[in-house]
N, C-alpha and C positions, 0 to 999 in steps of 0.2 A: 082508658088505659091503652098504652102502646102494645102491639102484638107480642114483642119479645118478653117483657115482664109478665104479661098475662100467660104466655105459654110456659114460662118457668114456674109460675105459681100454680098453674093447673097441673103441671107434671108432678108436683108434690103430692097430689091426691092419689096418684097411682102407687100401689105397693108391689114390690117384687114377689114372685111366687115363693122363693126361698128367703128365709130371714138373712142368712149370711153365706158366703162362699166357703166351701170346705177347703181348709188350708192344705190338706193332703192331696187334693186334686188340683187346686189352682195355685198353690204356693202361699206362704205366709204373708209376703208383701202384698200381693193382689187381694188376699182376704182382708188385710188391714186397710188398703185403699177403699175397698167397697163397703167396709163396715159402717162408717158414718153415712155413706150415700144411701144405704138401704133402710135407714130409719128417719121417718119424717121429722121426728123431734130433733134429731141431730142436724139435719139439713136446715130446718127452719132457724134454729138457734145460731148456727154458724153463718148463715147468710145475714141474719139480723146483726151480728157483730160487725160485719162489713158495712151494712147500711148505717148503723149507728156511728161507726168510725167516720163515715162520709158526712153525716149530719154534724158531728162535732168539728170535723175538719182538722187541718194542720197535722200536728203530731199524732192525733188520735187515730188517724188512718193507719198508722203503723203500730202504735202502742196498744190499741184494743185487741187486734189480732194476736200480737205478741203476748199479751197478758193471758189471753185465752189459751193459746197453744202451750205456753210455759206451765200454766196451772194444770192443763190437761195432761201433760207429761208427768207432773207430780202426782196427780190422781191415779194415773196408770201405774206408776211405781208403787203407790200405796196399796193398790189392789193386788199387784204381783207379790208384795210383801205380806199379804194376808191381813193388812190393817183395814178394818172396816170403816166405812164412811156412812153415817146414818142418813136415811132418807134420800138416797141417790136418785131414784126414779122421780119422786116428787120434786127434787131440786132441778132435775132436767126439765120437767114440764113447767115448773115455775120460771126457769130461765127463758124458755120460749115466750111465755106470756110477758115477762118483764122486759126482755130485749125488744120484742115487738112493740110494746107500749112506749119504750124509750124512744123509738123511732117515730111512732105515730104521734106522740105528744111533744116531740122535738126537745127532749130533755137535754138541757145544757149543764150537765154536772161538771164539777171540776175533774181534771184528768185523773187524779188519784182515786176519786170515788167511782168514776166510770170504769177505770181499769180494775178496781177492786171488785166491783159487781161482775164484770166480765170474767175475772179470774175465778170467782166462786162458781160460776157456770162451767168454766173449763175444768175445774177440779172434779165436779160431778160427772161431766161427760167422760173425762179420762178414766175415772174409777169404773164407770160402766164398761168402757172398752176393755179395761184390764180384767174385769170380772167375766168377760165373755171370750177370753183368749183361746180357750179350748186347747187344741193340739198345735196351734200355730207357734212358731218361734217368736219370742217376745220382741227381739230387736227389729226383725223384718216387719212384723205386724205393726209395731209402734211407728216405724218409719213410714209405713203405708198410710196409717190413719192421720199422721201429722201432715203428710203431703196433701191428702184429700181435704183435711180441715182448712189448711192454708188456701187451697184452691176455692173452697166454698166461701171463705172470707173475701177472697178476691172477686167472686161472683157478686157478693153483696155490694162491694165497693163499685164494681162496674155497673151494676143495675142502678145504683144511686147516681152515679156519674152520667149514665145514659139518659136517665129520666130527669135529672136536675134542671139544667138550663132554664132556671127561673120557674120551675114547676115543683115547688116545695110540696104541694098537695099530693102529687104522685108518689113521692118518697114517703110521705106520711101515710098514704093509702097502703103502700107496701108493708109498712110497719103494722098497720091495723090488720092487714091480711095475715101476717105472721102471728099476731096475737090471737086472732080468731081461729086460725088453723091450730094453734097450740091448744086452745080450748077444745077443739074438735078431736084432736089426738088424745087429750086427757079423758074425754067422754067415751072414746072408743075403746 
C-alpha cells in the first residue's frame, strides 16, 4: 500500500480527546465542520462514498456524493423537526460496512440503486448530526458539516484516483479496510 492511503487509514484509528467542539467557544460553523471529522464512523462512510463513486465512474462521481449530502440535509431537517428516525446508529454502522463492501467487492449497481443506498446512509448520518446540534445555530452548523462531508467525499475520490492507475486491488483493499474498520467501530 502506498504511504498516503496508509497514513489516511491509520489516522482514522486515532480519536480526539473531546467528542465535539463547543459551539459557544468555537462557533457553530466550526463545530459543524468538525462534527463529522471527529467520528470514525462518519469519516469512513463519507470517504467510502467517494471511493465507490470512483469505482462506478462517470456520473457516479458526482451523483453519489450529491445523493448522500442531499439526504443528509433531509435527515438533519427531520431531526430538527423532532421527527424520529428508527435505528439511526445501527444504520450508520451498517452504512460503513456496506459502503466499504461496495468498494471491496467492486459492486456495479445501476446508478439509481447506488444513489438510493448512499441516500439512505446520508439520511441516517444527517439525522445523527441534527440530534447532536446542542446549542449550535442550525444553519451555520449545517453548512459546516455539509462542507466537511463534501470534502471527505472528495478525499475518497482522490484516494481512489491516486491509487487507481491500473491498481484495482489497492482501491478494493481500501474498501475492505473501511468495512473492517466499521466492524471495529461497531464492536467498540
